[in-house]
C-alpha positions as a printed Julia matrix, in Angstrom:
183×3 Matrix{Float64}:
 42.99  -42.8   -32.21
 39.7   -41.55  -33.62
 39.32  -39.24  -36.61
 38.9   -36.07  -34.53
 42.11  -36.74  -32.65
 43.86  -37.5   -35.92
 42.65  -34.22  -37.45
 43.56  -32.25  -34.33
 47.23  -33.23  -34.57
 48.02  -31.18  -37.72
 46.47  -28.06  -36.15
 48.62  -28.49  -33.07
 51.7   -29.22  -35.2
 51.14  -26.09  -37.32
 50.63  -23.94  -34.25
 53.85  -25.22  -32.68
 55.72  -24.83  -36.0
 54.66  -21.19  -36.37
 55.76  -20.41  -32.82
 59.05  -22.18  -33.38
 59.87  -20.55  -36.73
 58.6   -17.01  -36.06
 61.87  -15.73  -34.57
 63.92  -17.14  -37.48
 61.57  -16.02  -40.3
 60.43  -12.56  -39.17
 63.71  -10.75  -39.9
 64.24  -12.28  -43.37
 60.61  -11.54  -44.29
 61.1    -7.91  -43.25
 64.34   -7.68  -45.27
 62.62   -9.28  -48.27
 59.73   -6.82  -48.05
 62.19   -3.92  -48.01
 63.98   -5.23  -51.12
 60.72   -5.79  -52.99
 59.41   -2.36  -52.0
 62.65   -0.69  -53.07
 62.38   -2.4   -56.43
 58.78   -1.26  -56.92
 59.52    2.28  -55.82
 62.28    2.43  -58.46
 59.76    1.38  -61.14
 61.07   -2.18  -61.04
 59.06   -5.36  -61.13
 58.86   -8.49  -59.05
 59.67  -11.58  -61.09
 58.62  -14.86  -59.46
 59.81  -18.37  -60.29
 58.77  -21.55  -58.52
 59.68  -25.16  -59.02
 57.47  -28.2   -58.49
 54.38  -27.89  -56.31
 55.44  -24.39  -55.3
 54.15  -23.2   -58.69
 50.64  -23.15  -57.23
 51.91  -21.05  -54.32
 53.58  -18.69  -56.8
 50.19  -18.16  -58.44
 48.63  -17.32  -55.07
 51.54  -15.01  -54.26
 51.08  -13.15  -57.58
 47.32  -12.88  -57.05
 47.92  -11.34  -53.65
 50.52   -8.95  -55.06
 48.05   -7.86  -57.72
 44.93   -7.74  -55.52
 46.24   -7.31  -51.99
 45.4    -9.28  -48.89
 43.27   -7.44  -46.38
 43.28   -3.86  -47.65
 42.75   -1.93  -50.83
 45.81   -0.84  -52.71
 46.92   -0.57  -56.32
 48.35   -3.74  -57.87
 52.11   -4.14  -57.94
 54.1    -4.93  -61.07
 54.74   -8.65  -60.78
 54.92  -11.58  -63.17
 55.69  -15.26  -63.02
 58.47  -17.0   -64.89
 57.43  -20.47  -65.98
 59.2   -23.67  -66.8
 62.47  -25.34  -66.0
 65.97  -24.82  -67.37
 66.19  -22.7   -70.49
 62.41  -22.31  -70.59
 62.7   -20.18  -67.42
 66.15  -18.71  -67.94
 65.56  -17.25  -71.41
 62.52  -15.14  -70.43
 64.33  -14.01  -67.3
 67.37  -12.78  -69.22
 65.09  -11.12  -71.8
 62.8    -9.42  -69.25
 64.99   -8.65  -66.23
 66.09   -5.03  -65.93
 68.09   -3.16  -63.33
 65.77   -2.35  -60.45
 63.78   -5.58  -60.73
 63.69   -8.2   -57.99
 63.57  -11.97  -58.4
 61.73  -14.22  -55.92
 62.62  -17.92  -56.06
 60.31  -20.46  -54.37
 61.35  -24.09  -53.92
 61.1   -27.07  -51.61
 64.63  -28.09  -52.6
 67.04  -26.09  -54.77
 67.01  -27.21  -58.39
 69.36  -26.59  -61.31
 66.87  -23.98  -62.55
 66.9   -22.14  -59.22
 70.69  -22.2   -59.3
 70.81  -20.91  -62.89
 68.34  -18.12  -62.08
 70.37  -17.19  -59.0
 73.48  -16.88  -61.17
 71.64  -14.89  -63.85
 70.27  -12.51  -61.2
 73.78  -11.94  -59.87
 75.17  -11.38  -63.39
 72.44   -8.83  -64.13
 72.46   -7.02  -60.77
 68.93   -8.14  -59.91
 67.92   -8.24  -56.24
 67.12  -11.78  -55.1
 64.82  -13.24  -52.45
 65.04  -17.03  -52.11
 62.36  -18.85  -50.11
 62.84  -22.56  -49.59
 64.65  -25.37  -47.85
 68.37  -26.04  -48.27
 68.85  -29.49  -46.76
 72.61  -29.73  -47.25
 73.15  -26.08  -46.35
 75.18  -25.14  -49.42
 72.7   -23.49  -51.8
 72.05  -20.42  -49.67
 75.85  -20.02  -49.29
 75.87  -19.02  -52.98
 73.71  -15.95  -52.37
 75.29  -12.5   -52.73
 75.52   -9.99  -49.92
 72.34   -8.12  -50.84
 70.26  -11.24  -51.42
 67.73  -12.34  -48.83
 67.5   -16.01  -47.86
 64.21  -16.99  -46.25
 65.17  -20.48  -45.2
 62.37  -22.82  -44.18
 63.01  -25.9   -42.04
 62.9   -29.34  -43.6
 59.3   -30.58  -43.36
 57.0   -33.13  -44.99
 55.72  -31.74  -48.32
 52.25  -30.8   -47.08
 53.59  -28.99  -44.03
 56.25  -27.28  -46.13
 53.57  -25.91  -48.45
 51.53  -24.64  -45.5
 54.49  -22.84  -44.0
 55.53  -21.41  -47.36
 52.02  -20.07  -48.01
 51.89  -18.51  -44.55
 55.31  -16.96  -45.1
 54.32  -15.6   -48.53
 51.2   -14.05  -46.99
 53.37  -12.41  -44.33
 55.67  -11.13  -47.05
 52.74   -9.5   -48.86
 51.51   -8.03  -45.58
 54.99   -6.67  -44.81
 55.31   -5.27  -48.34
 51.98   -3.5   -47.91
 53.18   -2.04  -44.61
 56.42   -0.79  -46.18
 54.68    0.68  -49.24
 51.71    2.18  -47.41
 53.55    3.18  -44.26
 51.43    1.46  -41.65
 50.27   -1.86  -40.31
 46.6    -2.63  -40.94
């Protein structure tokens, strides 16, 4: 196999992956956009926490929430929670208010994601969880109003690509809900 063939394979894989996952991810992304929009329209904020390499994707997600994707709009009230364990949980419990929404990003659920999920439930905070749940039990702990956006198990680089694409779609859907049209 030459280099061009080798580089062509990831493009074909990504194309097939997007076609395969679109039916499963479109509805949760729409539901997540509705929850985030409802929070913002009630003067709430979007709090974002990410574990591991997803921290970089959280930064991109926040940038796109603040600056938009493909159209002009005012920035939305969003901030990132940093750290693991108590370093993330303490600011969340100090900052979270009724009407806020929490977005969790992870490749695999961590104790911090689980603690934040519990804290969100205790404080009545809407929750959107975007990640992979290999053993299928973490998403079972979500409450009725929470939105699971469950990604398939993938190699780390492909997981990041799909998560970034999904986050971009979430921003696009949020813009459509807030602005009332599809650009």
